Every structure is written in structure tokens, then in C-alpha cells.
C-alpha positions in Angstrom: 2.1 -18.4 -0.4 4.0 -16.2 2.0 3.1 -12.5 1.8 4.7 -9.6 3.6 2.4 -6.6 4.5 4.3 -3.3 5.2 2.4 -0.7 7.3 3.4 2.9 8.0 4.8 3.9 11.4 4.1 7.6 10.9 1.4 9.2 13.0 1.5 13.0 12.7 -0.6 14.7 10.0 1.9 17.3 9.0 1.9 20.2 11.4 -1.8 20.2 12.0 -1.6 18.5 15.5 -3.9 15.8 14.1 -3.1 12.1 13.7 -2.7 9.9 10.7 -1.4 6.4 10.2 -2.6 3.4 8.2 -6.2 3.0 6.9 -7.8 0.1 8.6 -10.0 -1.0 5.6 -7.0 -1.0 3.2 -5.2 -3.4 5.6 -8.2 -5.5 6.7 -9.8 -6.2 3.4 -6.6 -7.4 1.6 -5.5 -9.3 4.7 -8.6 -11.4 4.7 -8.7 -11.9 0.9 -5.1 -13.2 1.1 -5.4 -15.2 4.4 -8.7 -16.8 3.3 -6.9 -18.0 0.2 -4.4 -19.7 2.4 -1.5 -17.2 2.4 0.7 -17.0 5.4 1.1 -13.3 6.2 3.8 -11.4 8.1 3.3 -7.8 9.1 6.1 -5.3 9.3 6.6 -1.6 9.8 9.6 0.8 10.0 9.5 1.1 13.8 8.0 -2.3 14.5 5.4 -2.8 17.2 2.0 -1.1 17.0 1.6 0.9 13.9 -0.6 4.1 14.3 -4.1 3.9 13.0 -5.6 6.8 11.0 -8.5 7.9 13.2 -10.6 8.8 10.2 -10.5 5.2 9.2 -12.3 4.3 12.5 -15.3 6.5 11.7 -18.6 4.9 10.9 -18.6 5.8 7.2 -15.3 4.0 6.7 -16.4 0.6 8.0 -16.9 -2.5 5.9 -17.5 -6.2 6.6 -13.7 -6.6 6.7 -13.1 -3.9 9.3 -15.9 -5.3 11.5 -14.2 -8.7 11.2 -10.9 -7.2 12.1 -12.3 -5.5 15.3 -13.4 -8.9 16.5 -10.2 -10.7 15.5 -8.1 -10.7 18.7 -5.4 -12.8 17.1 -4.9 -10.4 14.2 -5.1 -7.3 16.3 -2.3 -8.7 18.4 -0.4 -9.6 15.3 -0.6 -6.0 14.1 0.4 -4.7 17.5 3.6 -6.8 17.3 4.6 -5.9 13.7 8.2 -6.8 12.9 10.8 -4.0 12.4 11.3 -3.5 8.7 15.1 -3.6 9.0 14.9 -7.2 10.2 12.9 -8.4 7.2 14.3 -9.7 3.9 12.6 -10.3 0.6 13.7 -13.9 0.2 11.4 -15.2 2.9 8.3 -14.1 0.9 6.6 -14.5 -2.4 5.1 -11.0 -2.6 4.7 -7.7 -0.7 1.6 -5.6 -0.1 1.5 -2.0 1.2 -1.8 -0.6 2.5 -2.4 3.2 2.5 -3.5 5.9 4.9 -1.6 9.2 4.7 1.3 7.9 6.8 3.3 6.5 3.9 3.7 9.9 2.4 6.0 10.8 5.3 7.9 7.7 6.2 7.7 4.9 3.6 8.5 7.4 0.8 12.0 7.9 2.2 12.5 4.8 4.3 15.8 3.1 3.1 14.8 -0.3 4.3 11.4 -0.2 2.5 13.0 1.2 -0.7 15.6 -1.6 -0.8 12.9 -4.2 0.0 10.7 -3.1 -2.9 13.7 -3.1 -5.2 14.7 -6.6 -4.0 11.2 -8.0 -4.5 10.9 -6.5 -8.0 14.3 -7.5 -9.2 13.7 -11.1 -8.1 10.5 -11.2 -10.1 8.2 -11.1 -7.1 4.9 -9.1 -7.2 4.6 -5.7 -5.4 1.2 -4.3 -4.6 0.1 -0.9 -3.2 -3.2 0.8 -2.6 -4.3 4.5 -2.1 -1.4 6.5 -0.6 0.9 3.4 -0.4 2.4 4.0 -3.9 4.3 6.9 -2.1 6.6 4.0 -1.1 7.7 3.8 -4.8 8.8 7.4 -5.3 12.5 6.8 -4.4 12.6 3.2 -5.7 15.0 2.7 -8.6 15.0 0.1 -11.4 18.1 -1.9 -12.1 19.1 0.7 -14.8 19.1 3.4 -12.1 16.0 5.2 -13.3 12.8 5.5 -11.2 11.0 2.2 -11.1 7.7 3.8 -11.9 9.0 5.5 -15.1 7.0 4.2 -18.1 4.8 2.1 -15.8 1.0 2.0 -15.9 -0.2 2.8 -12.3 -2.7 4.6 -10.2 -2.8 6.0 -6.6 -4.9 8.4 -4.5 -5.6 11.3 -6.9 -5.3 15.0 -6.6 -9.0 15.4 -6.7 -9.5 13.0 -3.8 -6.8 14.8 -1.8 -8.8 18.0 -2.5 -12.0 16.3 -1.4 -10.4 15.5 2.0 -8.9 19.0 2.2 -5.4 17.9 2.7 -3.6 19.2 -0.5 -1.8 21.9 1.6 -0.9 19.5 4.4 0.7 16.5 2.7 4.4 16.7 1.9 3.6 16.1 -1.8 0.7 15.3 -4.1 1.1 11.7 -5.0 -0.5 11.9 -8.4 1.8 14.8 -9.4 4.9 13.1 -8.0 4.3 9.9 -9.9 3.7 11.7 -13.1 6.8 13.8 -12.6 8.8 10.5 -12.3 7.5 9.5 -15.7 4.7 7.1 -14.7 1.7 6.5 -16.9 -0.7 7.6 -14.3 -4.5 7.0 -14.7 -7.4 7.3 -12.4 -11.2 6.9 -12.1 -13.7 9.1 -10.5 -13.3 9.9 -6.8 -13.8 7.0 -4.5 -14.5 4.5 -7.3 -12.6 1.2 -7.4 -9.8 1.4 -9.9 -6.7 -0.8 -10.3 -3.8 -1.0 -12.6 -1.3 -3.8 -13.2 2.0 -3.4 -15.1 3.8 -6.7 -14.9 4.7 -7.3 -11.3 3.5 -3.9 -10.2 -0.1 -3.7 -8.9 -1.7 -0.5 -7.7 -5.2 0.7 -6.5 -6.5 4.2 -6.4 -8.4 4.4 -3.0 -10.0 2.4 -0.2 -12.6 1.1 -2.6 -9.8 -0.5 -4.6 -8.2 -2.5 -1.9 -10.1 -5.8 -2.5 -9.4 -5.7 -6.2 -5.7 -5.1 -5.6 -5.6 -8.1 -3.2 -7.4 -10.3 -5.8 -5.1 -9.2 -8.6 -2.1 -10.0 -6.3 -3.5 -13.5 -5.7 -4.1 -14.2 -9.4 -0.6 -13.0 -10.2 0.9 -15.3 -7.5 -1.0 -18.2 -9.0 0.2 -17.4 -12.5 -3.4 -16.7 -13.7 -4.1 -14.2 -16.5 -5.6 -10.9 -15.4 -7.6 -8.3 -17.3 -5.7 -5.3 -16.0 -2.2 -6.4 -17.2 0.1 -4.0 -19.0 3.3 -5.6 -20.1 
């Protein structure tokens, strides 16, 4: 199994002067789920090199066994620091793609032409695409082969409006992801704030928040292995 992980390159939290980036737990947990299952993983980002880390994901409350493992994993830290530039990556070298969240994707991956084409290529060639938390922002400009939004009519989830309110960023983000996905015609569902919740619609796998990242990775693994999953909408 060859899996591509695409991480945001965006570091500015709107006009607040604060920083954002990718959420460590949403990268580390899926990475280890996939790598421990034998997957060969490549990491890419729009700008290449070191992707920015969301400083809030480094706070004590956000740590898990996977993040602690990551902080001690010199090889993986170096691999992240040398992420490939997205424009140099093609779908045909990989079996699936996974996007971790953090608020960064709302700004860059939502409109990144290389990312949009990559997702379309994976999906149109029957390869699974998986996203967690804010990463479904990368889907908002992706089109299906019929020219309509890829998410139209699809069962999915993402970071919710109520979770955005809880972190007091509803006025800072460029758009509310839940609202945007609904406006595009997605069948959006969610669970309570911070509870693990995943949806799968064919090749599209999504998770609501950091607590959902492990479940998304496990669903991706099952899908790659051709195993039946309980979350599948066809």
C-alpha cells in the first residue's frame, strides 16, 4: 500500500496575528495506523518543505500516545520537514490519499489547484480519498466528472459549526465548513462536539474532529484491503 498524506502550508490564522497550520494528532495518529499496517507513506504540501504546525495542537490537552510517539520519532519529524511540493506529485504513484486537518486547509487547500486536481484524479481512478476535521475544506472546489461538486449528494462530515463556535473562530475563518459543504449539496451529518464520528460514502471517507482521526485511518485501511465497513453509504 502506497499512501500520500497532504498537509497544509498555510500558517496565518486570518488577520489575528496568530498562527495556524496542521493539527499534529490528526497527522500522527493516522500516520502510525497506516505505517504500522505496512503502508509506505509519502508526505506532500503545497509549498513543500516544513509545513506549519498549529500551536494549539502542541498544548498538553491535545496530546495522545501517537503525538508522544511522533515527538520521539526523529526519522518521521525529518520526513515531515522535507515534504514534497504538491505540484510534483501525481496520483498514479499511490493507492490512496489522506488529508489531516488543522485550520490551515481552509485557506490554502480549499483553493489549491494542484490539490483539487489530485483529489479529482484519485477519485476518478477509483482510489480512496480520506479527510479529517477541517481537511474536507480541500473538497469544496473539487468537481465530479459530470462537472458538479464532488460532495453533492455524498454522505460526509467535518468540523462542525458548533465546534468552531467552541474554539471561538467562527468570525476568523474564511468560511464555516459545515455550511459550505451543505450549500454544495452534501448530506452533512455530525455527532456531539469532540466525539469521534466518521462517514464513508464509497471512496470518500471523512471524520468530524481530532477524536475521529484514528477511525478515519482504520476505515481507509479496510477500504484499501477491500473489507466491508459498517459506515458505508453507496
